[in-house]
C-alpha positions in Angstrom: -18.4 98.5 -9.2 -21.6 96.2 -11.0 -21.3 97.5 -14.3 -17.3 96.8 -13.8 -17.9 93.6 -13.3 -20.6 93.2 -15.7 -18.3 94.3 -18.5 -15.6 91.8 -17.1 -18.3 89.3 -17.8 -19.5 90.6 -21.3 -15.8 90.7 -22.5 -15.2 87.2 -21.4 -17.9 85.9 -22.4 -17.2 87.5 -26.2 -13.9 85.9 -25.6 -15.7 82.6 -25.2 -17.7 83.4 -28.2 -15.0 83.7 -30.4 -13.0 80.1 -28.9 -15.8 78.3 -29.3 -17.3 79.4 -33.2 -13.7 79.2 -34.1 -12.7 75.4 -32.2 -16.5 74.4 -33.7 -15.1 75.7 -37.5 -12.0 73.7 -36.6 -13.7 70.9 -36.1 -16.2 70.3 -38.3 -13.5 71.2 -41.4 -11.1 69.1 -40.2 -12.6 67.2 -37.1 -12.1 63.8 -39.0 -8.6 64.4 -40.0 -8.1 65.1 -36.1 -9.7 62.1 -35.1 -7.4 60.1 -37.2 -4.3 61.7 -36.4 -5.3 60.8 -32.7 -6.5 57.5 -33.7 -3.1 56.7 -35.5 -0.6 58.8 -33.5 -1.2 57.0 -30.1 1.0 53.8 -30.5 3.1 54.1 -27.5 2.4 56.4 -24.6 5.4 59.0 -26.1 3.6 59.4 -29.1 0.4 59.8 -27.1 1.6 62.4 -25.3 3.0 64.5 -28.8 -0.7 63.6 -30.4 -2.3 65.5 -27.4 0.0 68.2 -27.9 -0.6 68.5 -31.6 -4.4 68.3 -30.8 -4.6 70.4 -28.4 -2.5 73.3 -30.0 -4.6 73.2 -32.8 -8.2 73.5 -31.3 -7.1 75.1 -28.7 -9.2 73.8 -26.4 -7.7 70.8 -24.0 -11.4 70.2 -22.5 -12.4 69.7 -26.5 -9.7 67.1 -26.6 -10.1 64.8 -23.4 -13.8 64.9 -24.2 -13.0 63.7 -27.6 -10.3 61.3 -26.1 -13.2 60.2 -23.5 -15.3 59.4 -26.5 -13.2 57.8 -28.5 -12.3 55.2 -25.6 -16.1 54.9 -25.0 -16.1 53.4 -28.8 -13.4 51.7 -28.2 -11.1 53.0 -30.5 -8.6 54.2 -28.0 -7.1 52.0 -25.2 -7.3 53.5 -21.2 -3.2 53.7 -22.1 -3.7 56.0 -24.9 -5.8 58.0 -23.2 -4.1 58.8 -20.3 -1.0 59.8 -22.3 -3.1 61.6 -24.8 -4.1 63.2 -22.1 -1.0 64.2 -20.6 0.0 66.0 -23.9 -3.2 67.5 -23.4 -2.6 69.8 -20.6 0.8 70.9 -22.4 -0.8 71.5 -25.4 -3.3 73.8 -23.5 -0.2 76.1 -22.4 -0.3 77.4 -26.3 -3.5 79.4 -25.4 -1.2 81.0 -22.5 1.2 82.3 -24.8 -1.3 83.5 -27.3 -2.9 85.6 -25.2 -0.2 86.7 -23.2 2.0 88.1 -26.2 -0.1 88.7 -28.7 -3.3 90.2 -26.4 -1.1 91.8 -24.3 2.4 92.7 -26.0 1.0 93.3 -29.5 -2.1 95.6 -30.4 -3.8 92.5 -32.3 -7.4 94.3 -31.9 -6.3 96.8 -34.6 -6.4 93.2 -36.8 -8.9 92.0 -35.3 -12.1 93.5 -37.1 -10.2 92.8 -40.5 -9.4 89.0 -39.6 -13.7 88.6 -39.2 -14.1 90.9 -42.4 -11.9 88.2 -44.4 -13.8 85.1 -43.4 -17.4 86.6 -43.9 -17.1 86.0 -47.7 -16.5 82.5 -46.6 -19.9 82.4 -44.8 -21.6 83.3 -47.8 -20.1 80.0 -49.7 -22.8 77.2 -50.7 -19.9 74.6 -50.1 -20.3 73.7 -45.9 -16.9 72.8 -45.8 -16.1 77.0 -46.8 -18.4 78.1 -44.3 -16.8 75.9 -41.7 -13.5 77.8 -43.0 -15.1 81.1 -42.7 -16.4 80.2 -38.8 -12.8 79.3 -38.2 -11.6 82.7 -39.6 -14.5 85.0 -38.2 -14.2 83.1 -34.7 -10.2 83.6 -34.4 -11.0 87.8 -35.0 -14.0 87.6 -32.2 -11.8 86.0 -29.8 -9.3 88.5 -30.0 -11.9 91.2 -30.2 -12.9 89.8 -26.8 -9.2 89.6 -25.4 -8.9 93.4 -26.5 -12.4 94.0 -24.6 -11.3 91.8 -21.1 -7.7 94.1 -21.0 -9.3 97.0 -21.3 -12.7 96.3 -18.9 -10.5 95.1 -16.3 -9.2 99.0 -14.7 -6.3 99.5 -13.1 -5.6 99.1 -9.7 -4.0 101.6 -8.0 -7.3 103.8 -8.6 -8.6 101.0 -6.0 -6.8 101.5 -2.8 -9.2 99.8 -0.8 -8.7 96.8 -3.2 -5.2 96.8 -3.5 -5.2 96.7 0.9 -7.8 93.7 0.4 -6.3 91.6 -2.4 -2.6 92.3 0.0 -4.0 90.8 2.7 -5.7 88.1 0.7 -1.7 87.6 -0.6 0.1 87.9 3.0 -1.4 84.6 4.1 1.2 81.9 3.4 0.3 79.0 2.2 -3.0 79.5 3.2 -2.8 82.4 0.4 -1.7 79.7 -2.0 -4.5 77.3 -1.2 -6.9 80.2 -1.2 -6.2 80.9 -4.8 -5.7 77.0 -6.3 -9.6 76.6 -4.9 -10.9 79.8 -6.3 -9.0 79.1 -10.0 -10.9 75.2 -9.2 -14.4 76.8 -8.6 -14.2 79.2 -10.9 -12.9 77.2 -14.0 -16.1 74.6 -12.7 -18.6 77.3 -13.4 -16.7 78.8 -16.6 -16.2 75.5 -18.2 -13.2 76.4 -20.0 -9.2 76.8 -18.2 -8.4 78.8 -21.3 -10.7 81.7 -20.4 -9.8 81.6 -16.8 -6.5 81.7 -17.7 -7.2 84.6 -20.0 -8.7 86.6 -16.9 -6.2 85.8 -14.9 -3.5 87.3 -17.1 -5.4 90.3 -17.5 -5.5 90.6 -13.6 -2.1 90.2 -13.4 -1.4 92.0 -16.5 -3.3 95.2 -14.5 -1.5 94.6 -11.0 -4.5 93.3 -9.1 -2.1 90.2 -8.7 1.1 89.2 -8.2 2.9 86.3 -9.8 2.6 83.9 -7.0 -1.2 83.8 -6.7 -1.6 84.3 -10.4 0.5 80.9 -10.7 -1.6 79.5 -7.8 -4.9 80.5 -9.7 -3.2 78.8 -12.4 -2.7 75.3 -10.6 -6.4 75.5 -9.3 -7.5 76.1 -13.3 -5.6 72.5 -14.2 -7.8 70.9 -11.7 -11.1 72.5 -12.4 -11.0 71.7 -16.3 -11.2 67.9 -15.3 -14.7 68.5 -15.0 -15.3 68.6 -18.0 -14.1 65.1 -19.0 -15.9 63.8 -16.3 -19.2 65.1 -17.3 -18.6 63.8 -20.6 -17.4 60.5 -19.1 -21.3 60.2 -17.7 -23.2 57.8 -19.4 -20.3 56.2 -21.1 -18.3 53.0 -20.4 -16.4 51.7 -17.7 -13.0 52.5 -19.6 -14.6 56.4 -20.9 -14.9 57.0 -17.0 -11.5 55.5 -16.0 -9.9 58.0 -18.4 -12.1 60.7 -17.2 -10.6 60.4 -13.6 -7.2 59.5 -14.9 -7.4 63.2 -16.4 -8.3 63.9 -12.8 -5.6 61.9 -10.5 -2.9 63.0 -12.9 -3.7 66.8 -12.4 -4.6 66.8 -8.8 -1.0 64.7 -8.3 0.7 67.4 -10.1 -0.6 70.5 -7.8 0.3 68.1 -4.8 3.9 68.0 -5.7 3.7 71.7 -6.8 2.5 72.8 -3.5 5.8 71.4 -1.7 8.1 73.2 -4.3 5.8 76.1 -5.4 8.2 79.0 -4.2 11.5 77.3 -5.3 9.6 76.7 -8.8 8.7 80.1 -9.2 12.6 81.3 -8.0 13.8 78.6 -10.5 11.4 80.1 -13.3 12.6 83.6 -12.3 16.3 82.7 -13.0 15.7 81.4 -16.5 13.4 84.0 -17.6 15.2 85.9 -21.2 13.2 88.7 -20.4 12.8 91.6 -17.7 10.4 89.7 -15.0 10.0 92.8 -12.5 8.5 95.1 -15.7 4.5 94.7 -15.3 4.0 94.0 -19.3 6.3 90.9 -19.1 3.9 89.3 -16.4 1.9 87.7 -18.9 5.0 85.9 -20.2 5.6 85.2 -16.6 2.3 83.7 -16.3 2.5 81.3 -19.3 6.1 80.4 -19.0 5.1 79.1 -15.5 1.7 77.4 -16.8 4.3 75.2 -19.4 6.7 74.5 -17.4 4.4 72.6 -14.7 2.7 71.2 -17.4 5.8 69.9 -19.2 7.4 68.9 -15.9 4.3 67.3 -14.3 4.1 65.0 -17.8 8.0 63.8 -17.7 7.4 63.1 -13.8 4.5 60.7 -15.0 4.9 59.3 -18.3 6.5 56.6 -16.5 4.1 55.7 -14.6 1.2 55.6 -17.2 0.4 51.9 -16.6 0.3 52.3 -13.0 -2.2 55.8 -13.8 -4.6 52.5 -15.3 -4.1 50.0 -12.8 -5.1 52.6 -10.1 -8.4 54.1 -12.1 -9.0 50.5 -12.8 -9.3 50.1 -8.9 -10.6 53.0 -8.5 -13.6 52.8 -11.2 -15.1 49.4 -11.0 -17.4 48.1 -13.9 -21.1 48.4 -12.7 -23.5 44.9 -13.9 -24.4 47.4 -17.3 -20.9 47.5 -18.1 -20.2 43.3 -17.8 -23.7 43.3 -19.5 -22.0 45.5 -22.4 -18.6 44.0 -22.8 -18.3 40.4 -24.4 -14.7 38.3 -24.6 -14.8 35.0 -25.7 -11.5 33.1 -24.2 -10.1 30.4 -26.7 -10.1 26.5 -25.8 -6.6 25.2 -24.8 -6.2 21.4 -24.7 -3.3 19.3 -25.3 -5.3 16.9 -27.3 -4.7 16.1 -30.9 -8.1 16.8 -32.5 -10.3 19.3 -30.9 -12.3 20.7 -33.7 -15.4 18.5 -32.3 -14.9 20.4 -28.5 -14.4 23.8 -30.5 -17.5 23.6 -32.3 -19.2 22.3 -29.3 -17.7 25.7 -27.4 -18.7 28.1 -30.8 -22.4 26.5 -30.2 -22.7 27.3 -26.6 -21.4 30.6 -27.5 -24.3 30.7 -30.5 -26.9 30.0 -28.1 -26.2 33.3 -25.6 -26.3 35.3 -28.9 -29.9 33.5 -29.7 -30.7 34.1 -25.7 -29.9 37.8 -26.3 -31.3 38.4 -29.8 -34.8 36.7 -28.3 -34.6 39.0 -25.9 -34.1 42.2 -27.5 -37.2 41.1 -29.4 -39.7 40.8 -26.9 -38.4 43.9 -25.5 -38.9 45.7 -28.6 -42.3 44.5 -28.8 -43.2 45.0 -25.2 -42.5 48.7 -25.6 -44.4 48.7 -29.0 -47.5 47.4 -27.3 -47.0 49.4 -23.9 -45.1 52.4 -24.8 -44.0 55.0 -21.9 -42.1 57.9 -20.8 -38.9 55.9 -19.9 -39.4 54.6 -23.8 -36.0 56.5 -24.6 -34.0 54.7 -22.0 -35.9 51.2 -23.0 -34.7 51.9 -26.6 -31.0 52.9 -25.2 -30.4 49.5 -23.7 -31.9 48.0 -26.6 -29.0 49.7 -28.6 -26.5 48.7 -26.4 -27.9 45.0 -26.4 -27.0 45.2 -30.6 -23.6 46.6 -29.4 -23.4 43.9 -27.7 -24.0 41.5 -30.4 -21.7 43.2 -32.9 -18.7 42.9 -30.2 -20.0 38.9 -30.1 -20.3 38.5 -34.0 -16.6 39.9 -33.5 -15.3 37.3 -31.0 -17.2 34.6 -31.8 -16.4 34.9 -35.6 -12.6 35.5 -34.7 -12.8 32.2 -32.4 -14.0 30.1 -35.2 -11.1 31.9 -37.6 -8.4 30.6 -35.1 -9.9 27.1 -34.7 -9.6 26.8 -38.8 -6.1 27.4 -38.1 -5.7 23.6 -36.7 -5.5 20.9 -39.1 -9.3 20.0 -40.1 -10.9 17.5 -41.9 -13.2 19.2 -45.0 -16.3 18.1 -43.2 -15.6 20.3 -39.9 -14.0 23.4 -41.9 -17.6 23.1 -43.8 -19.2 23.3 -40.1 -17.0 26.3 -39.0 -18.0 28.2 -42.1 -21.6 27.7 -41.7 -21.5 28.5 -37.2 -19.6 31.7 -39.1 -23.1 31.9 -41.5 -25.2 31.6 -38.8 -23.4 33.8 -36.5 -24.0 36.6 -39.2 -27.5 36.3 -39.8 -28.1 36.5 -36.1 -26.1 40.0 -36.1 -28.3 41.0 -39.1 -31.2 39.7 -37.2 -30.2 42.2 -33.9 -30.1 45.0 -37.0 -33.8 44.9 -37.7 -34.8 44.5 -34.0 -32.9 48.2 -33.2 -34.3 49.1 -36.0 -37.7 48.4 -35.3 -36.8 49.8 -31.6 -36.0 52.6 -34.1 -38.7 53.0 -35.2 -41.1 52.4 -31.8 -39.3 55.6 -30.3 -40.4 57.8 -33.3 -43.7 56.4 -33.6 -43.9 57.8 -29.6 -41.7 61.1 -29.9 -44.1 62.6 -33.0 -47.3 61.0 -31.6 -48.1 59.4 -34.1 -51.3 56.6 -34.2 -51.4 54.1 -36.2 -55.1 52.1 -37.5 -56.5 49.5 -35.2 -56.0 47.1 -38.5 -52.6 48.2 -38.4 -51.5 47.7 -34.5 -53.6 44.3 -34.8 -51.5 43.1 -37.7 -48.5 44.2 -36.3 -49.3 41.7 -33.0 -50.1 38.5 -35.5 -46.7 39.3 -36.9 -44.8 39.8 -34.0 -46.2 36.2 -32.7 -44.9 34.4 -35.8 -41.7 36.1 -35.8 -41.1 34.7 -32.2 -41.8 31.6 -32.9 -39.4 31.8 -35.4 -36.6 32.9 -33.0 -38.0 30.2 -30.2 -37.2 27.8 -33.0 -33.8 29.3 -34.1 -32.8 29.1 -30.4 -33.8 25.6 -29.7 -31.9 24.1 -32.2 -28.8 25.5 -31.9 -27.2 22.5 -30.7 -29.6 20.1 -32.0 -29.7 18.3 -35.4 -32.1 19.9 -37.7 -33.8 17.3 -39.5 -35.5 17.6 -42.9 -39.0 18.0 -41.7 -38.0 20.6 -39.4 -35.9 22.7 -42.1 -39.7 22.6 -44.6 -41.9 23.4 -41.3 -39.5 26.8 -41.3 -39.6 27.0 -45.1 -43.6 27.0 -44.4 -43.3 29.7 -41.6 -40.7 31.8 -43.6 -43.6 31.6 -46.8 -46.6 32.6 -44.3 -44.5 35.8 -43.2 -44.1 36.4 -46.7 -47.6 35.8 -47.9 -48.7 38.3 -44.2 -45.9 41.0 -45.6 -48.0 41.0 -49.1 -51.6 41.3 -47.7 -50.9 43.9 -45.1 -48.8 46.0 -47.7 -52.3 45.8 -49.7 -54.1 46.7 -46.5 -52.0 49.8 -45.8 -52.0 51.2 -49.4 -55.8 51.0 -49.2 -56.0 52.5 -45.8 -53.7 55.7 -47.8 -56.2 55.5 -50.4 -58.8 56.3 -48.2 -57.3 59.1 -46.6 -55.6 57.9 -43.3 -52.2 59.2 -42.2 -49.2 58.9 -44.8 -46.9 58.7 -42.2 -48.3 56.4 -39.8 -49.3 53.5 -42.8 -45.1 54.3 -43.8 -43.8 53.9 -39.8 -46.0 50.4 -40.4 -45.2 48.8 -43.3 -40.8 49.9 -42.0 -42.6 47.6 -38.9 -43.1 45.2 -41.3 -40.3 45.6 -43.5 -38.0 44.4 -40.6 -39.8 41.7 -39.5 -39.4 40.1 -42.6 -35.6 40.8 -42.9 -35.8 39.2 -39.6 -37.8 36.1 -40.7 -35.3 35.8 -44.1 -31.9 35.4 -41.5 -34.0 32.9 -39.5 -34.5 31.0 -42.6 -30.5 31.1 -43.5 -29.8 30.0 -39.8 -32.3 26.7 -39.9 -30.6 26.1 -43.8 -27.4 26.5 -42.1 -27.7 24.5 -39.0 -29.5 21.9 -40.7 -26.2 21.2 -43.3 -23.7 21.4 -40.3 -22.6 17.5 -39.8 -23.2 16.4 -36.3 
């Protein structure tokens, strides 16, 4: 018995491996195109459903599609409502796997062609072109998938040879509504463990084909698998932004509601299916096709029932999943000023400069945090660098929003002077975002230094400390002068400070080259020079900001 169970698990493993190789090969060879399709074909909920069906039909994994959707929402490429409709389509698309398994795996001896398919893909593996090797993975994965399917079909024994097992399964199936919930729960738990509804569905088809379970039990397992597969998207949403987490919860909510309404009409639904099947459903060899049809009918019906309520789905998950403080810190939206006054140019400039003050504060804090992790590294450095990355993303959003705001202001009737002021403010925002980029690059260098256990020469650490002091001074000056007029003397001081930073850079470059000639660690010295380069870039951007602020008429 143990040997039989291990055979089934091993066969399932081969099937899963083949599916993974095939899916990975396809996504690497055509991933960018698939992403483009996903992004551009979700303009409304119906197109979103079709897109989900299309993508999942190609990559043969609803989990991969939903994970991709969650990542797109996290990146801001898809809205929550677009994601929900696409997830609905992914549920339909995954039923293609059931049809392939049911027909090719159990109606056709596809295993005869499995090894030749692997043979076709083998030459691609030795190509010098990466795309050809990816295509080879796709073909070989397809062959291995059917080898595993054939092994799975053969490893599940004929249940008529095990009367005790037949009696046990019969008892499990004869408990009315409790049998239904038992199989739904079993399907959900096993799918959570295996992390693949396609693999679990294949096992269900194999058990139905060999007579281990009847069609109602197999259908209930199938419903449980729909619940279990939502765990993959949930795991993928951990650590993402609030909308990505909401998309994952929408996937769960959609499938849970489907199983709930099906619980009330389960027997009637199966009876209706038996009336419309074009084959003889009494034959055991047609059980896989019966199950494939049920799987498709359920997901199509569930989508048709829910497609009209996508906004309501979005509303519910927005109430269920509240943004955390971290989410609020990572998102930024600037509302336009609305006023009945004729001349609002001065007010607009004041409002924009207030937002720029906030951005200057954020950038200054970013720099302070980066200096802190450089001087006092610890085991939590990865989390701190990640927070700096999130802050840099926030500055990207601020640049876009404030620039859009200023462009909106520019559409008003402005004097030549005010138009020039708006252009200068856009330049300031651009330069501040450049500063944020340089700070994040510094933070990544600190992470690299920590991970690779690189130790700087004491003199190099001293030089960086001195330069960070000068750079901090420049950033503080920027912050303090954001909303006041900068006179000639103050601008002159900025030129002098930037010249000091440049001269400092030249002197430490010489010192670093000298240390390398004396046999010091080359990696450490090159990384040290990167730090100096990033701070010089910050100094250049700070001077550009001061120049722009000096020209703004107040």
